[in-house]
C-alpha positions in Angstrom: -11.3 -1.6 42.6 -13.9 0.6 40.7 -17.5 -0.6 41.0 -20.2 1.1 39.1 -24.0 1.0 38.8 -25.8 0.0 35.6 -25.3 2.9 33.1 -21.8 3.6 34.4 -22.5 5.8 37.4 -19.9 5.3 40.2 -21.0 3.6 43.4 -20.5 5.6 46.6 -20.9 3.7 49.9 -22.7 5.2 52.8 -25.4 1.2 55.8 -45.7 9.5 61.6 -43.3 8.7 64.6 -45.1 6.4 67.0 -44.6 7.9 70.5 -45.8 4.7 72.2 -42.7 2.8 71.1 -40.2 2.2 73.9 -36.5 1.7 73.8 -35.5 -1.9 74.5 -32.9 -1.1 77.1 -31.7 1.9 79.0 -28.2 0.9 79.8 -25.3 3.3 79.2 -23.8 2.8 75.7 -20.9 0.4 75.5 -17.7 1.5 73.7 -16.2 -2.0 73.6 -17.1 -2.7 70.0 -15.5 0.2 68.1 -12.9 -2.1 66.4 -15.6 -3.8 64.3 -17.5 -2.4 61.4 -21.3 -2.3 61.5 -21.4 -5.0 58.8 -19.1 -7.3 60.7 -21.1 -6.9 63.8 -24.4 -7.7 62.0 -22.8 -10.6 60.2 -21.6 -12.0 63.5 -25.0 -11.5 65.0 -26.6 -13.4 62.1 -24.1 -16.2 62.5 -25.2 -16.5 66.2 -28.9 -16.5 65.3 -28.3 -19.3 62.7 -26.1 -21.3 65.1 -28.8 -21.1 67.8 -31.5 -21.9 65.3 -33.3 -18.7 66.1 -33.5 -17.2 62.5 -32.0 -17.7 59.1 -30.8 -14.3 57.8 -27.9 -13.6 55.4 -26.2 -10.7 53.7 -27.3 -10.5 50.1 -24.7 -11.3 47.5 -23.9 -8.4 45.2 -24.2 -9.3 41.5 -21.3 -7.7 39.6 -20.0 -7.9 36.0 -16.2 -8.0 35.9 -14.7 -5.7 33.3 -11.0 -5.5 33.9 -8.7 -7.9 35.6 -4.9 -7.5 36.3 -2.5 -10.3 37.0 0.3 -8.9 39.1 1.4 -12.4 39.8 0.7 -15.7 38.0 -1.0 -17.0 41.1 -3.1 -13.9 41.8 -5.8 -12.0 39.9 -6.9 -8.5 40.9 -10.3 -7.1 39.7 -9.7 -3.4 38.8 -13.1 -2.5 37.4 -16.6 -4.0 37.6 -20.2 -3.0 37.2 -23.3 -3.9 39.1 -25.5 -6.1 36.9 -28.6 -4.7 38.8 -29.1 -1.9 41.3 -28.6 -3.1 44.8 -31.7 -3.3 47.1 -31.0 -3.8 50.8 -28.2 -5.5 52.7 -29.9 -8.4 54.4 -32.9 -10.7 54.2 -34.2 -14.0 55.7 -36.8 -15.6 57.9 -37.7 -15.2 61.6 -40.8 -17.0 63.1 -42.4 -17.3 59.7 -41.9 -13.6 58.8 -39.9 -12.4 55.9 -37.2 -10.0 57.2 -35.5 -7.5 55.0 -33.3 -4.7 56.2 -30.5 -2.2 55.4 -27.6 -1.1 57.7 -26.4 2.5 57.6 -24.2 4.7 59.8 -23.2 8.3 60.1 -20.8 10.5 62.1 -23.5 13.1 62.5 -24.6 13.7 66.1 -27.9 15.6 65.5 -29.5 13.9 62.5 -29.3 11.0 60.0 -28.9 12.2 56.4 -31.5 10.8 53.9 -28.8 11.0 51.2 -27.4 7.8 52.7 -30.4 6.0 51.1 -31.1 5.4 47.4 -34.5 5.7 45.7 -34.4 2.0 44.6 -33.8 0.9 48.1 -36.7 2.8 49.5 -39.0 1.5 46.7 -37.8 -2.1 47.4 -38.8 -1.7 51.1 -42.1 -0.2 50.1 -42.8 -3.3 47.9 -41.8 -5.7 50.7 -44.1 -4.0 53.2 -47.0 -4.3 50.7 -46.5 -8.1 50.7 -46.4 -8.4 54.5 -42.7 -8.3 55.1 -41.0 -6.7 58.1 -38.5 -4.1 56.8 -36.3 -1.8 58.7 -33.0 0.0 58.9 -30.3 -0.5 61.5 -28.8 3.0 62.1 -25.6 3.6 63.9 -24.5 7.0 65.1 -20.8 6.1 65.1 -19.6 9.2 67.0 -22.1 8.5 69.8 -21.8 4.7 69.5 -25.6 4.3 69.6 -27.7 1.9 67.6 -31.4 2.2 66.5 -33.9 0.2 64.5 -35.9 2.4 62.3 -39.0 0.8 60.7 -39.2 1.1 57.0 -42.7 2.7 57.2 -41.1 5.6 59.1 -38.2 5.9 56.7 -40.6 6.0 53.8 -42.6 8.8 55.5 -39.5 10.9 56.0 -38.4 10.1 52.4 -41.7 11.1 50.8 -42.0 14.2 53.0 -38.6 15.6 52.0 -40.2 16.7 48.7 -42.9 18.6 50.6 -41.0 20.1 53.5 -37.4 20.1 52.1 -36.0 18.3 55.1 -33.1 16.2 54.0 -32.4 14.3 57.3 -34.1 12.6 60.2 -33.5 14.5 63.4 -31.8 12.5 66.1 -34.4 13.7 68.7 -37.1 12.0 66.6 -35.1 8.8 66.2 -34.6 8.7 70.0 -38.3 9.2 70.6 -39.8 6.8 68.0 -37.2 4.1 67.2 -36.1 1.0 69.1 -32.7 1.5 70.6 -30.5 -1.5 70.5 -27.8 -2.2 73.1 -24.7 -4.1 72.3 -24.5 -7.6 73.6 -22.0 -10.5 73.5 -23.8 -13.2 71.6 -25.3 -11.9 69.4 -23.3 -8.7 69.2 -26.2 -6.7 67.9 -29.5 -8.3 69.2 -31.7 -6.6 66.7 -34.3 -9.4 66.8 -35.4 -8.2 70.2 -36.8 -5.2 68.5 -38.2 -7.3 65.6 -40.0 -9.4 68.3 -41.7 -6.2 69.5 -42.8 -5.4 66.0 -44.3 -8.9 65.5 -46.2 -8.6 68.8 -47.7 -5.3 67.6 -48.6 -6.7 64.2 -50.3 -9.8 65.8 -52.2 -7.6 68.3 -53.4 -5.4 65.4 -54.6 -8.6 63.6 -56.5 -9.7 66.6 -58.2 -6.3 66.9 -59.3 -6.6 63.2 -61.0 -9.9 63.9 -62.9 -8.8 67.0 
């Protein structure tokens, strides 16, 4: 099926570092989950969070306009061409402990860096707007060859995004991701316990608010 952005462009799928941040766990990476896609793992994790009444986070529906439909059988219809009604923003959003959560999921086979071309301008701008209104925004990054997961806060992504025009760097070095991001270890239920990292972000935000009122 051919899906295009508004205007007819084809869609191609892809999903200052704070040295005081710590990795959430230091176990050796698990290779037991390679059979699932990153999206499936996150969806399963969100199902677990909702079932346990921990958070309500869903994958955003994609609004498309169907253009062509074939009927190979009377009982079956196959969409052969469609357009996005609006440009997509991020993959997931919801609520956790009263905070608005909004995030994207991306992966790469690269071992030494994460390409910024995996992101779109409108996605970065959406995150920028959410942050301005107090939301917690981030990206879950998977280095599929290394089978390692990280949570990159949107503020850091935006910094790298804006700086690429100044320094010409088109990717985020893996060494910087290791140093400044939250590493997420695979679990069983949830499969990807990314809210552990979000909890650390919330603690930091609340501590900063307390300092402002002192």
